[in-house]
C-alpha positions in Angstrom: 17.3 20.1 10.5 14.2 21.3 12.3 14.8 18.9 15.2 12.2 17.6 17.7 10.7 21.1 18.3 9.2 21.3 14.8 5.5 20.5 14.3 6.3 17.7 11.9 9.7 16.1 11.5 11.3 17.9 8.6 12.0 14.8 6.6 8.2 14.2 6.2 8.3 17.0 3.6 10.5 18.0 0.7 13.8 19.4 1.9 13.6 23.2 1.9 16.6 25.5 1.6 18.6 26.4 4.7 17.0 29.8 4.9 13.5 28.3 4.6 14.4 25.8 7.3 15.3 28.6 9.7 12.1 30.4 9.0 10.0 27.2 9.3 11.8 26.4 12.6 10.6 29.6 14.1 7.1 29.4 12.6 6.2 25.8 13.5 4.7 26.6 16.8 1.3 27.0 18.4 0.9 30.6 19.6 -1.4 31.4 22.5 -4.1 33.8 21.6 -3.7 35.8 24.8 0.0 35.4 25.5 3.2 35.7 23.5 4.3 32.2 24.3 5.0 29.0 22.3 4.1 25.4 23.1 7.2 23.2 22.7 6.5 20.7 20.0 6.2 17.1 21.0 6.1 18.1 24.6 3.3 17.1 27.0 1.8 20.5 26.5 1.8 20.0 22.7 0.0 16.6 23.0 -2.4 18.0 25.5 -3.3 20.9 23.1 -3.9 18.4 20.3 -6.0 16.2 22.6 -8.1 19.1 23.8 -8.5 20.5 20.3 -9.6 17.1 18.9 -12.1 16.7 21.7 -13.7 20.1 21.0 -13.7 19.7 17.2 -15.2 16.2 17.1 -17.6 16.6 20.1 -19.1 19.9 19.0 -19.3 19.2 15.3 -20.9 15.8 15.7 -23.4 17.1 18.3 -24.2 20.1 16.0 -25.4 17.7 13.2 -27.5 15.5 15.6 -30.7 16.3 13.6 -29.2 15.1 10.4 -27.7 12.1 12.1 -31.1 11.1 13.6 -32.8 11.3 10.2 -30.1 9.4 8.5 -30.3 6.6 11.0 -34.1 6.4 10.5 -33.5 6.3 6.7 -31.2 3.3 7.1 -33.5 1.5 9.5 -36.9 2.2 8.0 -36.5 3.1 4.3 -40.2 2.6 3.6 -41.3 5.5 5.8 -38.2 7.6 5.5 -37.7 7.5 1.7 -34.9 10.0 1.6 -33.2 12.5 3.8 -35.1 15.6 2.7 -38.6 14.1 3.2 -37.3 12.4 6.4 -37.2 15.7 8.2 -40.9 16.3 7.6 -41.8 12.7 8.7 -39.6 13.0 11.8 -41.2 16.3 12.8 -44.7 14.9 12.3 -44.1 11.7 14.2 -41.9 13.0 17.1 -41.9 16.7 17.1 -38.9 19.1 17.4 -37.4 17.1 20.4 -37.1 14.1 18.2 -34.3 15.8 16.2 -32.1 16.0 19.2 -32.4 12.5 20.6 -29.0 11.1 21.5 -27.2 14.4 21.7 -25.6 13.6 25.1 -24.0 10.2 24.1 -22.9 11.9 20.9 -21.3 14.8 22.7 -19.5 12.6 25.3 -18.6 9.8 22.8 -17.2 11.9 20.0 -15.4 14.2 22.5 -13.6 11.2 23.8 -13.0 9.8 20.4 -11.6 13.1 19.1 -9.3 13.5 22.1 -7.7 10.1 21.5 -7.7 10.3 17.7 -6.0 13.7 17.4 -3.7 13.3 20.3 -2.4 9.9 19.4 -2.3 10.7 15.7 0.4 13.3 16.3 2.2 10.9 18.6 2.2 8.0 16.2 3.0 10.1 13.2 6.2 11.2 14.8 6.9 7.8 16.3 6.7 6.0 13.0 8.6 8.7 11.1 11.4 8.4 13.6 11.4 4.6 13.2 11.5 4.9 9.4 14.2 7.5 9.4 14.6 10.6 7.1 15.0 8.8 3.8 12.1 6.4 4.0 9.8 8.8 5.9 10.2 11.3 3.1 9.6 8.7 0.4 6.6 7.0 2.1 5.2 10.0 4.1 1.6 9.1 3.1 2.1 5.6 4.6 3.3 7.4 7.8 0.0 9.3 7.8 -2.0 6.1 7.2 -0.2 4.1 9.9 -0.4 6.9 12.5 -4.1 7.6 11.9 -5.0 3.9 12.0 -3.1 3.3 15.2 -4.8 6.3 16.8 -8.3 5.3 15.7 -7.9 1.8 17.1 -7.6 3.4 20.5 -10.2 6.1 19.8 -12.8 3.5 18.6 -12.7 1.8 22.0 -13.5 5.0 23.7 -16.3 5.8 21.3 -18.0 2.4 20.9 -20.1 2.3 24.2 -21.5 5.8 23.6 -22.2 5.0 19.9 -24.2 1.9 21.0 -26.3 4.1 23.3 -26.7 6.8 20.7 -28.0 4.4 18.0 -30.5 2.8 20.4 -31.8 6.2 21.6 -32.1 7.5 18.0 -33.6 4.5 16.4 -35.7 3.0 19.2 -38.2 5.5 20.6 -38.9 4.6 24.2 -35.7 2.8 24.8 -34.2 5.7 26.8 -34.3 9.5 27.0 -30.5 9.8 26.7 -27.1 8.9 28.1 -27.9 8.9 31.8 -30.7 6.2 31.6 -29.6 4.7 28.3 -26.2 3.5 29.3 -27.3 1.6 32.5 -30.2 0.1 30.6 -28.0 -1.2 27.9 -25.6 -2.7 30.4 -28.5 -4.4 32.2 -30.0 -5.9 29.1 -26.9 -6.9 27.2 -24.2 -6.7 29.9 -20.9 -4.9 29.1 -20.3 -6.9 26.0 -23.3 -5.3 24.4 -21.5 -2.0 24.6 -18.8 -3.3 22.3 -21.0 -5.4 19.9 -20.4 -3.0 17.2 -16.6 -2.5 17.7 -15.6 -4.4 14.6 -17.8 -2.5 12.1 -17.0 0.7 14.0 -13.3 0.0 13.4 -14.2 -0.9 9.8 -15.9 2.4 9.4 -13.3 4.5 11.3 -10.0 2.8 10.7 -8.9 1.1 7.4 -8.9 3.3 4.4 -12.2 4.9 5.6 -12.9 7.6 8.1 -9.7 8.2 9.9 -7.1 6.9 7.5 -8.8 8.6 4.5 -9.4 11.7 6.6 -5.9 12.4 7.8 -4.0 11.1 4.7 -6.2 13.0 2.3 -6.2 16.1 4.5 -2.4 16.2 4.7 -1.9 15.7 1.0 -4.7 18.1 0.0 -3.3 20.9 2.2 0.2 20.2 0.9 -1.1 20.4 -2.7 -2.9 23.7 -2.0 0.3 25.3 -0.7 2.3 23.9 -3.6 0.0 24.7 -6.5 -2.6 27.3 -5.5 -0.7 29.7 -3.1 2.2 31.6 -4.6 4.2 31.8 -1.3 5.4 29.4 1.4 3.1 28.5 4.3 5.3 30.4 6.8 4.7 33.6 4.9 0.9 33.2 4.9 -1.3 35.0 7.4 -3.0 33.0 10.2 -6.4 33.6 8.6 -5.1 32.2 5.2 -3.6 29.1 6.9 -6.9 28.6 8.7 -8.8 28.9 5.5 -6.5 26.3 3.8 -7.1 23.9 6.8 -10.9 24.3 6.5 -10.8 23.7 2.7 -8.6 20.6 3.2 -10.7 19.3 6.0 -14.0 19.8 4.1 -12.7 18.0 1.0 -11.3 15.2 3.1 -14.6 14.9 4.9 -16.5 14.4 1.6 -14.2 11.5 0.7 -14.7 10.0 4.1 -18.5 10.2 4.0 -18.6 8.4 0.6 -16.4 5.6 1.7 -17.7 5.1 5.2 -21.4 4.8 4.2 -21.6 0.9 4.0 -20.0 0.5 7.4 -22.4 3.1 8.8 -25.3 0.9 7.8 -23.7 -2.1 9.4 -23.2 -0.3 12.7 -26.8 0.8 12.7 -28.0 -2.7 12.0 -26.0 -4.3 14.8 -26.8 -1.8 17.5 -30.5 -1.8 16.5 -31.0 -5.5 16.4 -30.8 -7.5 19.6 -28.5 -10.5 19.3 -27.4 -9.7 15.7 -23.9 -10.4 14.6 -21.8 -9.4 11.6 -22.6 -12.8 10.0 -26.3 -11.9 10.0 -25.8 -9.2 7.5 -25.3 -11.6 4.7 -28.3 -13.7 5.7 
């Protein structure tokens, strides 16, 4: 077997031949770009690398689409003025200028960096933890459930880290004049609604990020899409593919998984916007 040094426990995938196992055992490692060294799988260094990579990927990508995020929030809150996303950019520029497109970039960067760190780091931890509990036979048979359980557990923790910054971000982006950004927005929100106000949107945030939505759909669909690409579209095993090809497959899998997440998470996005933009509002008010 591949043992604990493999990237994923071997029984999460179809059993390869003995020769393939040996090749996979030597290839399932993260190589440093500047040094000819490997990070031992499931070691503190491995989880630290996953945590750091998740922080960078989520923090930078979410910050990079801040203009689109701002317009989408305006579209949800004021559909009369912002009739659709395309015309919303013109309305936003006319009303608030170029700076308006980047409102809330600081809480976005800090919040989603923290969320990505917890999400990706703990996903790898829980994925191995649950597969070890299930054992080889059941982990192989129900590997998608392993992905779902691991991602859901990770997102419960990541959502707690994200929620305060998401609350500030929504206020800054949807209420001009509330605050300039994170530095003055976070203390103001605490003063006006105390600490509980920072977590008012935790339930819909979990509803958006956890159950069969953002995180569970993202990781489970990504894992299965990538596996299908290697199984049906590429005529050689993964360990024989170049690093650039493997990166390309990961990008395609992530992009396709992201599309599915965006479609499914849209209703919960609206709920998070409503709760954080309406003082004293609760989940029950949505049906009123």
